[in-house]
C-alpha positions as CSV (number, residue, x, y, z in Angstrom):
1,M,73.9,91.4,79.1
2,T,76.0,91.8,76.0
3,D,76.6,94.6,73.4
4,E,76.1,94.3,69.7
5,G,79.4,92.5,69.3
6,G,78.5,89.9,71.9
7,R,80.9,91.3,74.5
8,L,79.8,90.8,78.1
9,A,79.4,93.9,80.3
10,G,82.5,94.6,82.4
11,G,84.9,93.0,80.0
12,D,87.2,96.0,80.1
13,S,87.0,96.5,83.9
14,G,90.2,96.1,85.8
15,G,93.8,97.3,85.8
16,S,96.7,97.6,88.2
17,A,94.4,98.7,91.1
18,L,93.3,95.1,91.5
19,D,96.9,94.3,92.6
20,A,96.6,97.0,95.3
21,L,93.7,95.2,96.9
22,T,95.3,92.3,98.8
23,R,92.6,91.8,101.4
24,P,89.6,89.6,100.5
25,V,86.9,92.0,101.7
26,T,86.6,95.5,100.3
27,I,84.1,98.0,101.8
28,L,83.5,101.3,99.9
29,V,82.4,104.5,101.8
30,G,82.4,108.2,101.1
31,H,80.3,111.2,100.2
32,F,77.0,111.0,98.4
33,G,77.7,110.8,94.7
34,S,81.4,110.1,95.2
35,G,81.2,107.2,92.8
36,K,81.3,104.3,95.3
37,T,78.8,102.2,93.4
38,E,80.4,102.5,90.0
39,I,83.7,101.5,91.6
40,A,82.2,98.6,93.4
41,V,80.6,97.2,90.2
42,N,83.8,97.6,88.2
43,L,85.9,96.0,91.0
44,A,83.5,93.1,90.9
45,F,83.8,92.7,87.2
46,G,87.6,93.2,87.2
47,L,88.1,90.5,89.9
48,R,85.8,88.2,88.2
49,N,87.8,88.7,84.9
50,R,90.8,87.4,86.9
51,G,88.9,84.3,87.9
52,A,87.9,85.1,91.5
53,E,84.6,84.0,93.0
54,V,83.0,87.4,93.7
55,T,80.1,88.5,95.9
56,L,78.8,92.1,95.7
57,V,76.8,93.3,98.6
58,D,74.4,96.2,98.0
59,L,74.4,98.1,101.3
60,D,73.2,101.4,99.9
61,L,70.0,101.9,102.0
62,V,69.9,105.6,101.3
63,K,69.9,106.4,97.5
64,P,67.4,104.3,95.5
65,Y,68.5,105.5,92.0
66,F,72.2,104.5,92.1
67,R,72.5,101.0,93.5
68,C,74.4,97.9,92.5
69,R,71.2,96.0,92.2
70,L,70.3,98.0,89.0
71,V,72.8,95.9,87.1
72,K,71.7,92.6,88.6
73,D,71.4,90.8,85.2
74,D,74.9,91.9,84.0
75,L,76.4,90.7,87.3
76,E,74.6,87.3,87.3
77,I,75.4,86.5,83.7
78,R,79.1,86.8,84.7
79,G,78.6,84.6,87.7
80,I,78.9,87.4,90.3
81,R,76.6,86.9,93.3
82,L,74.6,89.9,94.3
83,V,73.3,90.3,97.9
84,A,70.3,92.6,97.9
85,P,66.6,92.5,98.9
86,R,64.5,90.3,96.8
87,G,61.0,90.2,95.3
88,D,58.8,93.3,95.7
89,R,61.5,94.8,98.0
90,F,64.1,94.8,95.3
91,Y,63.5,98.4,94.3
92,A,61.9,99.6,97.5
93,D,63.1,102.9,98.9
94,L,63.4,101.4,102.3
95,P,66.3,100.7,104.7
96,I,66.3,96.9,104.3
97,L,69.3,95.0,105.5
98,V,69.2,91.4,104.4
99,P,70.7,88.7,106.7
100,E,73.1,87.5,103.9
101,A,74.9,90.9,104.2
102,R,76.1,90.0,107.7
103,T,77.1,86.5,106.5
104,A,79.1,88.0,103.7
105,A,81.1,90.1,106.1
106,V,82.8,87.0,107.4
107,D,82.7,85.1,104.2
108,G,85.6,86.5,102.2
109,S,88.6,85.1,104.0
110,D,88.4,81.8,102.2
111,G,90.7,80.9,99.2
112,N,89.8,82.7,96.0
113,R,86.6,84.4,97.3
114,R,86.3,88.2,97.2
115,V,83.5,90.2,98.8
116,I,82.8,93.9,97.9
117,F,80.4,96.1,99.9
118,D,78.9,99.2,98.4
119,V,77.7,101.4,101.3
120,G,75.4,104.4,101.2
121,G,76.8,107.9,101.3
122,N,78.0,110.0,104.2
123,D,77.8,108.9,107.8
124,L,74.1,108.2,107.4
125,G,74.9,105.4,104.9
126,A,77.8,104.2,107.0
127,R,75.7,103.6,110.1
128,V,74.5,100.2,108.7
129,L,78.1,99.0,109.0
130,G,78.0,99.7,112.8
131,S,75.3,97.0,113.1
132,F,77.8,94.3,112.3
133,A,81.2,95.9,112.7
134,G,82.0,93.3,115.3
135,L,81.6,90.5,112.8
136,V,84.2,92.0,110.4
137,D,87.7,90.4,110.4
138,R,89.6,93.7,110.3
139,S,92.8,92.0,109.2
140,A,91.0,90.7,106.1
141,T,89.1,93.9,105.3
142,D,89.9,97.1,103.5
143,L,87.6,100.1,104.3
144,L,88.2,102.5,101.4
145,F,87.1,106.1,101.4
146,V,86.3,107.4,97.9
147,V,87.5,110.9,97.2
148,N,85.6,113.0,94.7
149,A,86.6,116.6,95.1
150,N,83.8,117.8,92.8
151,R,81.0,117.0,95.2
152,P,79.4,119.6,97.5
153,F,81.1,119.8,100.9
154,A,84.0,117.7,99.6
155,E,86.0,120.3,97.7
156,D,89.0,120.5,100.0
157,P,91.0,118.3,102.3
158,P,89.5,119.7,105.6
159,S,85.9,119.0,104.4
160,L,86.9,115.5,103.2
161,R,88.7,114.8,106.5
162,R,85.6,115.9,108.5
163,M,83.4,113.5,106.5
164,L,86.0,110.7,106.8
165,C,86.0,111.0,110.5
166,E,82.2,111.0,110.6
167,V,82.0,107.9,108.4
168,Q,84.5,106.1,110.6
169,A,82.6,106.9,113.8
170,A,79.3,105.8,112.2
171,A,80.8,102.6,110.8
172,G,82.7,101.6,113.9
173,L,85.6,100.8,111.6
174,D,88.8,102.6,110.6
175,V,89.4,103.6,107.0
176,T,92.4,101.7,105.6
177,G,92.8,103.4,102.3
178,L,91.7,106.3,100.0
179,V,90.6,106.1,96.4
180,A,90.9,109.1,94.0
181,N,87.8,109.4,91.9
182,T,87.3,113.1,91.1
183,H,85.4,113.5,87.8
184,L,82.9,115.6,85.9
185,M,81.0,112.7,84.3
186,H,81.4,112.8,80.5
187,E,83.2,116.1,80.7
188,T,86.1,114.6,82.7
189,T,89.6,115.4,81.3
190,L,93.1,114.3,82.3
191,E,93.4,117.7,84.1
192,T,90.3,116.9,86.2
193,V,91.8,113.5,87.2
194,V,95.2,114.9,88.1
195,A,93.7,117.8,90.1
196,G,91.6,115.3,92.0
197,I,94.6,113.1,92.7
198,R,96.3,116.1,94.2
199,V,93.4,116.7,96.6
200,A,93.5,113.0,97.6
201,Q,97.2,113.2,98.2
202,E,96.7,116.2,100.5
203,L,94.1,114.1,102.4
204,E,96.6,111.3,102.6
205,A,99.3,113.7,104.0
206,T,97.0,115.0,106.7
207,T,95.5,111.7,107.8
208,G,98.3,109.2,107.2
209,I,95.9,107.0,105.4
210,P,97.4,105.6,102.1
211,L,96.0,106.6,98.7
212,R,95.6,103.2,97.1
213,F,94.5,103.8,93.5
214,C,92.9,106.1,91.1
215,A,89.6,105.2,89.4
216,V,89.0,106.5,85.8
217,L,86.9,105.6,82.8
218,A,88.6,103.2,80.3
219,D,89.3,105.9,77.6
220,L,91.1,108.1,80.1
221,A,93.0,105.0,81.4
222,W,94.5,104.5,78.0
223,A,95.5,108.2,77.9
224,L,97.4,107.5,81.1
225,G,99.3,104.5,79.7
226,G,96.5,101.9,79.8
227,P,94.8,99.9,82.7
228,R,98.2,98.5,83.7
229,G,99.7,101.9,83.7
230,R,99.8,104.5,86.5
231,A,98.3,107.9,87.1
232,T,100.9,110.1,88.8
233,H,102.4,107.0,90.3
234,L,99.1,105.5,91.4
235,P,97.6,102.2,90.2
236,I,94.6,102.6,87.9
237,L,91.2,101.1,88.1
238,A,89.9,101.3,84.5
239,M,86.1,101.5,84.5
240,E,83.2,101.1,82.2
241,R,80.1,103.1,83.1
242,H,77.2,100.9,84.3
243,I,75.3,102.8,86.9
244,V,72.8,105.3,85.6
245,A,69.4,106.4,87.1
246,P,66.4,104.3,85.8
247,F,65.0,107.4,84.0
248,M,68.3,108.0,82.1
249,P,69.4,106.1,78.9
250,R,71.7,103.2,79.5
251,P,75.3,103.2,78.1
252,Q,75.5,101.6,74.6
253,G,75.3,97.9,74.9
254,G,74.0,98.0,78.5
255,R,70.7,96.7,79.8
256,R,68.1,98.7,81.6
257,R,67.4,97.9,85.2
258,S,66.7,94.3,86.1
259,T,63.2,93.0,85.5
260,V,62.9,91.6,89.0
261,V,59.6,92.4,90.6
């Protein structure tokens, strides 16, 4: 909801990366644990901070502990629409695809409306996109592959390229951009970020898919020149941390998982 100073969650989300996303629909895919969900939530907050009408679609049907729906209250208080199962299915560890998700796929090409999809990890999570790939306006959609070179089986460009190809095949859509998000949670340093960017740049060179921006926590963003700065020439998405497992403490000022039942 708000922190002790009355500040709404997501107030510091944003940065020059938002300028790099010119298409109204953004779909995030990648390895398990690559950071797709945190990026999706921070993009939603950042775009909302700029006045956009934002819909966030929780399409993670694979990993129950790290989903956008866990910050439902923080999203709704800022006027961000969340598309996710309701009622007693809200926290269900089941592959539930709500009909509104398909509607949202064709809903973002109107005026100031922005739609963000957070998709489950690996090709298994991306298969859900294949069920409505034909509804997606590809000219209005960015499919972004999140690169975290500190995940198992994702430590080098050949492994990342293999997963990228598997995700594309499962989704029935082509990846249009890469996002550098290599980190070590609270132990992340500038060196970690820069090393991860290099890996993402190698993947860019071998695939021809452009590296669109680098995602970093807000304190590191300031070390790189601020949210409007650039990390080795890349636009920055400055992030607050919102997504933690229900059994872990929430960040200071954050709420625990929504009380929906």
